[in-house]
PLY file of the C-alpha trace (Angstrom):
ply
format ascii 1.0
element vertex 629
property float x
property float y
property float z
element edge 628
property int vertex1
property int vertex2
end_header
42.20 -85.53 81.95
38.65 -84.61 80.89
37.37 -85.87 84.27
39.91 -83.72 86.13
38.75 -80.65 84.21
35.04 -81.46 84.56
34.96 -81.44 88.40
36.04 -77.79 88.92
33.98 -76.78 85.91
30.83 -78.27 87.42
31.55 -76.50 90.73
31.91 -73.25 88.82
28.59 -73.91 87.07
26.88 -74.37 90.45
28.31 -71.05 91.71
27.19 -69.31 88.53
23.71 -70.84 88.93
23.42 -69.50 92.49
24.52 -66.06 91.33
21.98 -66.17 88.48
19.23 -67.05 90.98
20.19 -64.13 93.24
20.22 -61.63 90.39
16.98 -63.05 89.01
15.25 -62.31 92.33
16.74 -58.81 92.31
15.47 -58.29 88.79
11.98 -59.49 89.74
11.95 -57.19 92.78
12.92 -54.21 90.59
10.17 -55.00 88.08
7.67 -55.34 90.93
8.73 -51.92 92.24
8.14 -50.40 88.81
4.67 -51.97 88.65
3.74 -50.72 92.10
4.89 -47.22 91.26
2.46 -47.23 88.34
-0.35 -48.03 90.80
0.98 -45.28 93.08
0.56 -42.69 90.34
-3.12 -43.53 89.99
-3.60 -43.47 93.79
-2.00 -40.02 94.00
-4.28 -38.72 91.27
-7.31 -40.01 93.18
-6.01 -38.52 96.45
-5.42 -35.14 94.81
-8.99 -34.95 93.49
-10.46 -36.18 96.79
-8.62 -33.38 98.54
-10.06 -30.85 96.12
-13.56 -32.30 96.62
-13.11 -32.00 100.40
-12.13 -28.35 100.06
-15.05 -27.42 97.79
-17.44 -29.43 99.99
-16.60 -27.17 102.94
-16.77 -24.05 100.78
-20.12 -24.83 99.18
-21.77 -25.16 102.59
-21.18 -21.43 103.11
-21.09 -20.16 99.51
-23.14 -21.82 96.77
-21.04 -20.25 94.01
-18.50 -23.08 94.44
-21.07 -25.64 93.20
-19.51 -25.92 89.70
-16.01 -26.57 91.10
-17.42 -29.18 93.47
-19.20 -30.94 90.60
-16.03 -31.00 88.52
-13.98 -32.39 91.42
-16.54 -35.16 91.97
-16.37 -36.13 88.31
-12.56 -36.31 88.50
-12.76 -38.50 91.64
-15.14 -40.91 89.90
-12.85 -41.05 86.85
-9.78 -41.94 88.92
-11.78 -44.53 90.86
-12.63 -46.29 87.60
-8.99 -46.11 86.44
-7.76 -47.60 89.71
-10.15 -50.50 89.28
-9.93 -53.46 91.67
-6.27 -53.18 92.66
-5.80 -55.65 95.55
-3.34 -53.38 97.39
-6.00 -50.67 97.86
-9.05 -52.89 98.31
-9.40 -51.96 102.01
-9.15 -48.24 101.23
-11.59 -48.30 98.31
-14.19 -50.09 100.47
-14.69 -46.76 102.26
-16.12 -45.29 99.07
-19.39 -47.08 99.86
-20.33 -44.11 102.08
-19.26 -41.47 99.56
-22.67 -41.22 97.87
-24.43 -40.70 101.21
-21.95 -38.01 102.25
-22.42 -36.22 98.95
-26.22 -36.38 99.35
-26.06 -34.71 102.77
-23.85 -31.98 101.32
-26.26 -31.39 98.42
-29.26 -31.29 100.73
-27.54 -28.85 103.11
-27.79 -31.20 106.12
-24.11 -32.13 106.28
-22.07 -31.65 109.43
-18.92 -29.86 108.28
-16.69 -31.47 110.88
-17.97 -35.01 110.17
-17.67 -34.48 106.43
-14.12 -33.23 106.90
-13.30 -36.28 109.02
-14.74 -38.69 106.44
-12.67 -37.35 103.55
-9.59 -37.24 105.76
-9.99 -40.92 106.69
-10.41 -41.97 103.06
-7.34 -40.00 101.98
-5.35 -41.41 104.89
-6.36 -44.96 103.98
-5.30 -44.44 100.36
-1.93 -42.96 101.37
-1.38 -45.86 103.78
-2.18 -48.37 101.02
0.20 -46.73 98.51
2.48 -49.67 97.50
5.38 -47.47 96.41
6.13 -46.38 99.97
6.22 -49.94 101.33
8.02 -51.69 98.47
11.51 -53.00 99.25
14.26 -50.94 97.66
16.80 -53.75 97.39
19.29 -51.76 99.46
19.41 -48.88 96.96
19.89 -45.74 99.05
18.89 -43.34 96.30
15.58 -45.10 95.68
14.96 -45.17 99.45
15.64 -41.41 99.59
13.24 -40.75 96.71
10.51 -42.83 98.34
11.04 -41.04 101.66
10.80 -37.68 99.91
7.63 -38.87 98.19
6.13 -39.92 101.51
7.01 -36.53 103.07
5.51 -34.69 100.11
2.30 -36.74 100.31
2.04 -35.87 103.99
2.69 -32.21 103.18
0.01 -32.23 100.52
-2.57 -33.90 102.76
-1.86 -31.54 105.66
-2.04 -28.56 103.29
-5.30 -29.82 101.82
-6.78 -30.27 105.30
-5.59 -26.78 106.19
-7.16 -25.11 103.17
-10.37 -27.12 103.59
-10.66 -26.19 107.26
-9.63 -22.55 106.93
-11.74 -22.01 103.80
-14.81 -23.07 105.76
-13.78 -20.84 108.70
-13.23 -17.86 106.40
-16.57 -18.46 104.71
-18.22 -18.50 108.19
-16.19 -15.45 109.28
-14.66 -16.88 112.49
-13.36 -20.00 114.26
-15.93 -22.14 116.09
-15.42 -24.81 118.73
-12.13 -26.67 118.29
-11.53 -25.43 114.73
-8.69 -23.15 115.82
-6.78 -26.00 117.52
-7.39 -28.27 114.53
-6.10 -25.55 112.18
-2.93 -24.90 114.22
-2.19 -28.64 114.46
-2.72 -29.21 110.74
-0.56 -26.21 109.84
2.28 -27.46 112.08
2.07 -30.90 110.45
2.34 -29.33 106.99
5.36 -27.20 107.94
7.15 -30.16 109.51
6.47 -32.45 106.55
7.61 -29.79 104.09
10.87 -29.30 105.98
11.46 -33.07 105.85
10.77 -33.06 102.11
13.35 -30.34 101.47
15.96 -32.32 103.42
15.32 -35.45 101.33
14.56 -33.98 97.88
17.14 -33.24 95.22
17.49 -29.60 94.03
15.57 -30.32 90.82
12.76 -32.01 92.76
12.35 -29.12 95.16
12.81 -26.21 92.73
9.13 -25.89 91.81
8.05 -25.86 95.47
10.78 -23.38 96.43
9.77 -21.06 93.60
6.16 -21.28 94.73
7.08 -20.30 98.31
9.01 -17.27 97.02
6.08 -16.01 94.91
3.61 -13.21 95.69
0.85 -15.82 95.83
2.61 -17.48 98.77
2.98 -14.09 100.46
-0.77 -13.50 100.19
-1.51 -16.91 101.71
0.94 -16.26 104.54
-0.77 -12.96 105.27
-4.17 -14.71 105.49
-2.73 -17.41 107.74
-1.24 -14.76 110.03
-4.60 -13.05 110.26
-6.25 -16.37 111.09
-3.67 -17.17 113.78
-4.43 -13.82 115.43
-8.15 -14.65 115.57
-7.86 -17.38 118.23
-10.38 -15.56 120.44
-13.15 -16.13 117.90
-13.05 -12.59 116.50
-14.27 -12.03 112.97
-11.81 -12.63 110.12
-12.32 -10.24 107.23
-10.36 -11.58 104.21
-11.22 -12.46 100.61
-12.24 -16.09 100.97
-12.37 -16.78 97.23
-8.90 -15.31 96.68
-7.44 -17.36 99.52
-9.10 -20.56 98.34
-7.90 -19.94 94.79
-4.31 -19.32 95.93
-4.27 -22.41 98.16
-5.66 -24.58 95.39
-2.91 -23.36 93.08
-0.34 -24.13 95.78
-1.87 -27.58 96.17
-1.61 -28.11 92.40
2.07 -27.07 92.50
2.77 -29.55 95.27
0.93 -32.23 93.26
3.15 -31.54 90.26
6.23 -31.78 92.48
4.86 -35.11 93.71
4.54 -36.28 90.12
8.14 -35.16 89.47
9.39 -37.27 92.37
7.28 -40.15 91.06
9.03 -39.77 87.72
12.45 -39.88 89.42
11.39 -42.95 91.39
10.29 -44.64 88.16
13.57 -43.72 86.46
15.61 -45.03 89.39
13.59 -48.25 89.53
14.08 -48.66 85.79
17.83 -48.15 86.24
17.94 -50.76 88.99
15.93 -53.13 86.80
18.26 -52.56 83.84
21.32 -53.15 86.03
19.80 -56.32 87.39
18.99 -57.46 83.85
22.56 -56.70 82.76
24.01 -58.59 85.70
21.67 -61.49 85.02
22.69 -61.51 81.37
26.35 -61.40 82.34
26.05 -64.41 84.61
24.06 -66.28 81.99
26.82 -65.56 79.50
29.36 -66.71 82.06
27.47 -69.99 82.38
27.51 -70.34 78.61
31.23 -69.65 78.56
31.89 -72.20 81.26
29.86 -74.75 79.33
31.81 -73.86 76.21
35.04 -74.30 78.13
33.95 -77.79 79.15
33.18 -78.65 75.56
36.49 -77.15 74.47
38.33 -79.31 77.01
36.65 -82.40 75.57
37.70 -81.39 72.07
41.25 -80.45 73.05
42.69 -83.33 71.12
41.22 -82.01 67.88
43.11 -78.73 68.14
46.07 -80.25 66.32
43.92 -80.19 63.19
42.70 -76.61 63.56
46.10 -75.00 64.31
47.27 -74.98 60.68
43.92 -73.48 59.67
44.34 -70.74 62.28
47.79 -69.97 60.89
46.32 -69.73 57.39
43.59 -67.36 58.62
46.16 -65.11 60.30
48.22 -65.02 57.13
45.14 -64.15 55.06
44.19 -61.39 57.52
47.72 -59.99 57.30
47.44 -59.83 53.50
43.96 -58.27 53.52
44.48 -55.80 56.39
48.13 -54.74 56.10
50.27 -55.82 53.18
47.87 -55.26 50.28
46.55 -51.83 51.47
50.11 -50.61 52.14
51.27 -51.69 48.68
48.31 -50.03 46.93
48.82 -46.81 48.92
52.49 -46.63 47.91
51.64 -47.15 44.24
48.91 -44.48 44.26
51.30 -42.05 45.94
53.83 -42.57 43.12
56.40 -44.28 45.34
58.39 -47.31 44.35
57.32 -50.64 45.75
59.77 -52.99 47.43
60.71 -56.22 45.73
58.18 -58.99 46.20
59.78 -61.46 48.57
57.75 -64.46 49.58
57.80 -65.30 53.26
58.31 -68.92 54.23
55.12 -70.94 53.89
53.35 -71.95 57.06
53.89 -75.45 58.22
50.94 -77.73 57.66
49.48 -80.23 55.28
49.99 -80.15 51.53
46.47 -78.83 50.95
47.02 -75.87 53.31
50.35 -75.09 51.60
48.58 -74.97 48.23
45.94 -72.58 49.63
48.69 -70.26 50.92
50.37 -70.30 47.51
47.05 -69.44 45.81
46.48 -66.63 48.29
49.84 -65.07 47.45
49.00 -65.36 43.76
45.80 -63.38 44.41
47.86 -60.76 46.25
50.27 -60.37 43.31
47.34 -60.03 40.88
45.68 -57.37 43.04
48.92 -55.40 43.29
49.34 -55.62 39.53
45.84 -54.28 38.91
46.39 -51.46 41.38
49.64 -50.56 39.60
47.90 -50.45 36.22
45.12 -48.25 37.60
47.59 -45.84 39.21
49.64 -45.58 36.02
46.48 -45.10 33.93
45.25 -42.29 36.16
48.65 -40.60 36.15
48.91 -40.84 32.37
45.36 -39.51 31.95
46.10 -36.56 34.19
49.36 -35.77 32.40
47.64 -36.06 29.00
44.86 -33.67 30.03
47.40 -31.22 31.43
49.51 -31.39 28.23
46.42 -30.93 26.05
45.22 -28.01 28.16
48.59 -26.24 27.96
48.76 -26.74 24.20
45.23 -25.42 23.69
45.96 -22.54 26.02
49.05 -21.57 24.04
47.22 -21.75 20.72
44.29 -19.71 22.00
46.61 -17.05 23.41
48.33 -16.76 20.02
44.91 -16.58 18.38
43.78 -13.83 20.78
46.98 -11.87 20.13
46.38 -12.11 16.37
42.72 -11.05 16.73
43.74 -8.11 18.93
46.25 -6.98 16.29
43.57 -7.23 13.59
41.11 -5.24 15.75
43.64 -2.45 16.15
44.19 -2.27 12.36
40.56 -2.63 11.27
38.58 0.52 10.49
35.43 -1.01 9.00
32.73 -1.11 11.80
31.13 -4.28 10.47
34.39 -6.13 10.18
35.39 -4.86 13.60
32.14 -6.22 15.08
32.88 -9.63 13.56
36.39 -9.51 15.01
34.90 -8.77 18.42
32.63 -11.81 18.10
35.65 -13.90 17.09
37.54 -12.48 20.09
34.65 -13.50 22.35
34.64 -17.03 20.90
38.39 -17.37 21.41
38.00 -16.17 25.00
35.52 -18.96 25.65
37.94 -21.44 24.08
40.66 -20.18 26.42
38.34 -20.80 29.41
37.80 -24.39 28.26
41.55 -24.91 28.01
42.05 -23.44 31.47
39.27 -25.72 32.80
41.33 -28.74 31.72
44.28 -27.42 33.70
42.07 -26.77 36.72
40.70 -30.34 36.64
44.21 -31.82 36.75
45.22 -29.30 39.44
47.61 -27.35 37.22
47.92 -23.59 37.69
48.04 -21.03 34.93
50.68 -18.30 35.37
49.23 -15.14 36.96
50.88 -12.00 35.70
48.51 -9.31 37.02
48.84 -7.87 40.50
46.42 -4.99 39.88
43.15 -5.14 41.83
39.78 -5.09 40.10
36.34 -3.88 41.11
33.45 -6.25 41.75
31.62 -4.95 38.65
34.76 -5.45 36.53
35.00 -9.01 37.87
31.42 -9.81 36.82
31.87 -8.17 33.41
35.07 -10.12 32.88
33.16 -13.35 33.60
30.44 -12.31 31.11
33.10 -11.98 28.44
33.72 -15.73 28.75
30.13 -17.00 28.24
28.15 -17.37 25.03
24.70 -15.93 25.80
25.98 -12.92 27.75
23.11 -10.75 26.41
20.66 -12.67 28.65
22.56 -11.80 31.80
21.14 -8.92 33.86
23.47 -7.30 36.39
20.85 -6.41 39.01
22.86 -4.70 41.72
26.59 -4.96 42.36
27.93 -3.14 45.39
31.45 -1.84 44.73
34.31 -3.78 46.31
37.94 -4.28 45.27
39.21 -7.79 44.54
42.82 -8.86 45.05
44.71 -9.05 41.74
46.04 -12.55 42.37
42.45 -13.90 42.58
40.76 -11.95 39.78
41.47 -14.38 36.91
40.41 -17.51 38.78
37.34 -15.84 40.31
36.30 -14.68 36.84
36.69 -18.25 35.60
34.62 -19.58 38.53
31.80 -17.07 37.91
31.85 -17.79 34.17
31.28 -21.51 34.85
28.32 -20.74 37.14
26.81 -18.23 34.69
27.25 -20.65 31.77
25.48 -23.36 33.77
22.61 -20.98 34.65
22.21 -19.92 30.99
22.23 -23.53 29.78
19.50 -24.74 32.13
17.07 -21.80 31.89
14.62 -20.86 29.11
15.95 -18.55 26.34
13.43 -15.85 27.25
14.36 -15.83 30.95
17.27 -13.64 32.12
19.95 -14.70 34.56
20.37 -12.17 37.36
23.61 -11.37 39.16
23.73 -9.65 42.54
26.67 -8.57 44.65
26.71 -7.26 48.19
29.04 -6.82 51.13
28.44 -9.03 54.18
30.55 -7.74 57.10
34.16 -8.58 56.11
33.08 -10.92 53.30
31.58 -10.22 49.89
28.84 -12.33 48.29
27.91 -12.77 44.63
24.70 -14.56 43.65
23.92 -16.02 40.20
20.16 -16.58 40.01
18.31 -18.37 37.21
14.63 -19.27 36.80
15.05 -22.47 34.85
14.08 -26.10 35.30
15.61 -26.37 38.76
16.90 -29.53 40.44
15.43 -32.17 42.73
16.67 -32.18 46.35
18.73 -35.31 45.62
20.36 -33.82 42.50
21.02 -30.56 44.37
22.73 -32.44 47.20
24.89 -34.38 44.71
25.79 -31.15 42.89
26.92 -29.52 46.15
28.92 -32.67 46.93
30.70 -32.35 43.58
31.42 -28.68 44.23
32.89 -29.45 47.64
35.19 -32.08 46.11
33.65 -35.23 47.58
33.82 -37.05 44.21
36.60 -37.62 41.67
35.95 -36.00 38.28
37.37 -38.99 36.35
34.34 -41.13 37.32
31.70 -38.44 36.72
29.56 -37.82 33.59
31.04 -35.14 31.36
28.02 -32.83 31.80
29.05 -32.28 35.41
32.68 -31.25 34.73
31.77 -27.60 35.36
30.89 -28.47 38.94
34.33 -29.98 39.49
36.02 -26.94 37.92
34.08 -24.66 40.30
34.97 -26.89 43.24
38.70 -26.95 42.43
38.81 -23.17 41.98
36.79 -22.59 45.17
39.17 -24.72 47.26
42.18 -23.09 45.62
40.92 -19.59 46.44
39.34 -20.47 49.78
35.87 -19.26 48.78
32.56 -20.96 49.51
30.07 -21.93 46.78
26.57 -23.20 47.58
23.73 -24.16 45.24
20.13 -23.78 46.43
16.60 -23.59 45.04
15.38 -20.29 43.59
11.92 -19.27 44.86
9.51 -19.84 41.97
11.80 -22.33 40.22
15.42 -22.50 39.17
18.75 -22.69 40.95
20.75 -19.98 42.71
24.51 -20.13 43.20
25.95 -18.16 46.13
29.68 -17.37 46.06
31.10 -16.03 49.34
34.48 -14.29 49.05
36.43 -14.15 52.32
38.41 -11.11 53.37
41.71 -12.66 52.25
40.79 -12.41 48.54
39.51 -8.84 48.88
41.56 -5.66 48.60
41.16 -2.27 50.30
38.48 -0.11 48.72
40.67 2.35 46.87
40.56 3.67 43.33
42.74 1.82 40.80
45.57 3.63 38.98
44.37 6.04 36.24
45.96 4.00 33.48
44.11 0.89 34.74
40.78 2.77 34.84
41.34 4.11 31.33
42.31 0.66 30.01
39.30 -1.11 31.54
36.88 1.61 30.40
38.22 1.55 26.83
38.04 -2.23 26.66
34.47 -2.33 28.00
33.34 0.48 25.69
34.93 -1.21 22.71
33.31 -4.52 23.61
29.88 -2.89 24.00
30.15 -0.97 20.74
31.23 -4.07 18.84
28.32 -6.04 20.31
25.89 -3.25 19.47
27.06 -3.12 15.85
26.80 -6.91 15.59
23.22 -6.79 16.92
22.35 -3.95 14.50
23.34 -6.18 11.58
0 1
1 2
2 3
3 4
4 5
5 6
6 7
7 8
8 9
9 10
10 11
11 12
12 13
13 14
14 15
15 16
16 17
17 18
18 19
19 20
20 21
21 22
22 23
23 24
24 25
25 26
26 27
27 28
28 29
29 30
30 31
31 32
32 33
33 34
34 35
35 36
36 37
37 38
38 39
39 40
40 41
41 42
42 43
43 44
44 45
45 46
46 47
47 48
48 49
49 50
50 51
51 52
52 53
53 54
54 55
55 56
56 57
57 58
58 59
59 60
60 61
61 62
62 63
63 64
64 65
65 66
66 67
67 68
68 69
69 70
70 71
71 72
72 73
73 74
74 75
75 76
76 77
77 78
78 79
79 80
80 81
81 82
82 83
83 84
84 85
85 86
86 87
87 88
88 89
89 90
90 91
91 92
92 93
93 94
94 95
95 96
96 97
97 98
98 99
99 100
100 101
101 102
102 103
103 104
104 105
105 106
106 107
107 108
108 109
109 110
110 111
111 112
112 113
113 114
114 115
115 116
116 117
117 118
118 119
119 120
120 121
121 122
122 123
123 124
124 125
125 126
126 127
127 128
128 129
129 130
130 131
131 132
132 133
133 134
134 135
135 136
136 137
137 138
138 139
139 140
140 141
141 142
142 143
143 144
144 145
145 146
146 147
147 148
148 149
149 150
150 151
151 152
152 153
153 154
154 155
155 156
156 157
157 158
158 159
159 160
160 161
161 162
162 163
163 164
164 165
165 166
166 167
167 168
168 169
169 170
170 171
171 172
172 173
173 174
174 175
175 176
176 177
177 178
178 179
179 180
180 181
181 182
182 183
183 184
184 185
185 186
186 187
187 188
188 189
189 190
190 191
191 192
192 193
193 194
194 195
195 196
196 197
197 198
198 199
199 200
200 201
201 202
202 203
203 204
204 205
205 206
206 207
207 208
208 209
209 210
210 211
211 212
212 213
213 214
214 215
215 216
216 217
217 218
218 219
219 220
220 221
221 222
222 223
223 224
224 225
225 226
226 227
227 228
228 229
229 230
230 231
231 232
232 233
233 234
234 235
235 236
236 237
237 238
238 239
239 240
240 241
241 242
242 243
243 244
244 245
245 246
246 247
247 248
248 249
249 250
250 251
251 252
252 253
253 254
254 255
255 256
256 257
257 258
258 259
259 260
260 261
261 262
262 263
263 264
264 265
265 266
266 267
267 268
268 269
269 270
270 271
271 272
272 273
273 274
274 275
275 276
276 277
277 278
278 279
279 280
280 281
281 282
282 283
283 284
284 285
285 286
286 287
287 288
288 289
289 290
290 291
291 292
292 293
293 294
294 295
295 296
296 297
297 298
298 299
299 300
300 301
301 302
302 303
303 304
304 305
305 306
306 307
307 308
308 309
309 310
310 311
311 312
312 313
313 314
314 315
315 316
316 317
317 318
318 319
319 320
320 321
321 322
322 323
323 324
324 325
325 326
326 327
327 328
328 329
329 330
330 331
331 332
332 333
333 334
334 335
335 336
336 337
337 338
338 339
339 340
340 341
341 342
342 343
343 344
344 345
345 346
346 347
347 348
348 349
349 350
350 351
351 352
352 353
353 354
354 355
355 356
356 357
357 358
358 359
359 360
360 361
361 362
362 363
363 364
364 365
365 366
366 367
367 368
368 369
369 370
370 371
371 372
372 373
373 374
374 375
375 376
376 377
377 378
378 379
379 380
380 381
381 382
382 383
383 384
384 385
385 386
386 387
387 388
388 389
389 390
390 391
391 392
392 393
393 394
394 395
395 396
396 397
397 398
398 399
399 400
400 401
401 402
402 403
403 404
404 405
405 406
406 407
407 408
408 409
409 410
410 411
411 412
412 413
413 414
414 415
415 416
416 417
417 418
418 419
419 420
420 421
421 422
422 423
423 424
424 425
425 426
426 427
427 428
428 429
429 430
430 431
431 432
432 433
433 434
434 435
435 436
436 437
437 438
438 439
439 440
440 441
441 442
442 443
443 444
444 445
445 446
446 447
447 448
448 449
449 450
450 451
451 452
452 453
453 454
454 455
455 456
456 457
457 458
458 459
459 460
460 461
461 462
462 463
463 464
464 465
465 466
466 467
467 468
468 469
469 470
470 471
471 472
472 473
473 474
474 475
475 476
476 477
477 478
478 479
479 480
480 481
481 482
482 483
483 484
484 485
485 486
486 487
487 488
488 489
489 490
490 491
491 492
492 493
493 494
494 495
495 496
496 497
497 498
498 499
499 500
500 501
501 502
502 503
503 504
504 505
505 506
506 507
507 508
508 509
509 510
510 511
511 512
512 513
513 514
514 515
515 516
516 517
517 518
518 519
519 520
520 521
521 522
522 523
523 524
524 525
525 526
526 527
527 528
528 529
529 530
530 531
531 532
532 533
533 534
534 535
535 536
536 537
537 538
538 539
539 540
540 541
541 542
542 543
543 544
544 545
545 546
546 547
547 548
548 549
549 550
550 551
551 552
552 553
553 554
554 555
555 556
556 557
557 558
558 559
559 560
560 561
561 562
562 563
563 564
564 565
565 566
566 567
567 568
568 569
569 570
570 571
571 572
572 573
573 574
574 575
575 576
576 577
577 578
578 579
579 580
580 581
581 582
582 583
583 584
584 585
585 586
586 587
587 588
588 589
589 590
590 591
591 592
592 593
593 594
594 595
595 596
596 597
597 598
598 599
599 600
600 601
601 602
602 603
603 604
604 605
605 606
606 607
607 608
608 609
609 610
610 611
611 612
612 613
613 614
614 615
615 616
616 617
617 618
618 619
619 620
620 621
621 622
622 623
623 624
624 625
625 626
626 627
627 628
């Protein structure tokens, strides 16, 4: 049986090997294309600078002020020649540079023949363009790469024709008129440039041709066209009166634009060649993997008889995966949600050897233990939450009775000193009530809200101050008036009190804590700013995570419980709380109240105004008398 399976497998391996060889050659061709394109970039840089040197060579013969530009162009040509090095593909073209020094010497001595000099540079540039490997490299049948290379060839021809045109016409303009066959040469070169440019636009993509199109629609192009029109009308040898320097400058800028477009096409060619190379590499990898798989299949066929041993192990693995991925998570989720769990019914054990049966039994024992632990944890958390809620409600009831008793004593007391002490006791009981309410907030219990009367933003802040210990250090900097919905006043006051208490605790005793309030479009913002020890970026990020409810409070240190209280209240009210660094040191807490917790800006009922004013005045007078003591 193994022999029967081996014959077709070996045939398949041969087919895979042939496919791997084909894709390997394609991959090598793509890598070769990428390498040749790198050489092409250096050739194009050399051609561009040779074209500029040719232009300035013709200009300097008539106007010596172009000497500095000519010197710079020569330096660039020499630099690119060194970078190109001894590339074999351009060896024939670079051999022409042996005459370059002699040509330059005749130009510098003023004995150069402009037409012969023009012809020399043109031949060198033509030889370099002809030797460009990117235009001759096989594309592997990729039509897009062929289109890019054709567009690159058309653009190179456009650039060379344009460079010849500007070189020729710049010399003519410097001399003032056409001489000999210069007019026919100019017309022929111009026609070549226009034809090559039209071919480039047919082949180029929109992004490749945008820069050139924008250049042709510019005022610079209009000026060049006007000069060319004037030159075309001077075929009879009449004098041409135009600004030669301006024309040369504009044409050089146009030449630079075309060079940049050429580099853009080069980039696209490189990207396409890289894509082809990556695809070839992927295909090669795929066929290599196929060969590995076929080999593995042959080995598997030889080991087919041993599968009878591995089948029970596979069954055990599936059963273990079912426990780990489905049954155990579902059971734990039901327990944590407070739902009853179905009776534990063991499924029939998988068939197999005695050892495998014992492993399955042990695995089910582990499952029962894990479910038991999850049940204990869920019950413990539920009992803890219920205990905290019960304790919070008891403390809340006792504190309310205490506040009622203190209020009755305040109304009966006439002695100012005793009244001041009662106010301090009232303030202490208020803080105790906030702590009791914090317990209820942590376990997600709501305190009954009896008030439906709106409150002002200043009243909200003052109410929060009544629930903190060191309220004398708090400075209310600027609170813009805004009405707060009555259903949110108590919980917002609690939230602000927690933030103010935190700011007072972590700032020096001599430093005040500032509170600001301002309207922001439809929202209202309140900032609690301290200048204390501040927090590191890591601690600040963790604090904001606690406020947004990304951690459970039962696993957090007790010193951070205020953050969880703020987070629970913020989510309950739909407000946003963000902690950030205070410039100069400290932490700032920004509370953003959305429009849904705000009320229309209207005056509260007279009895409400009178009640709030009397309570605030009484609180201030009691505090003042206590401080006077």
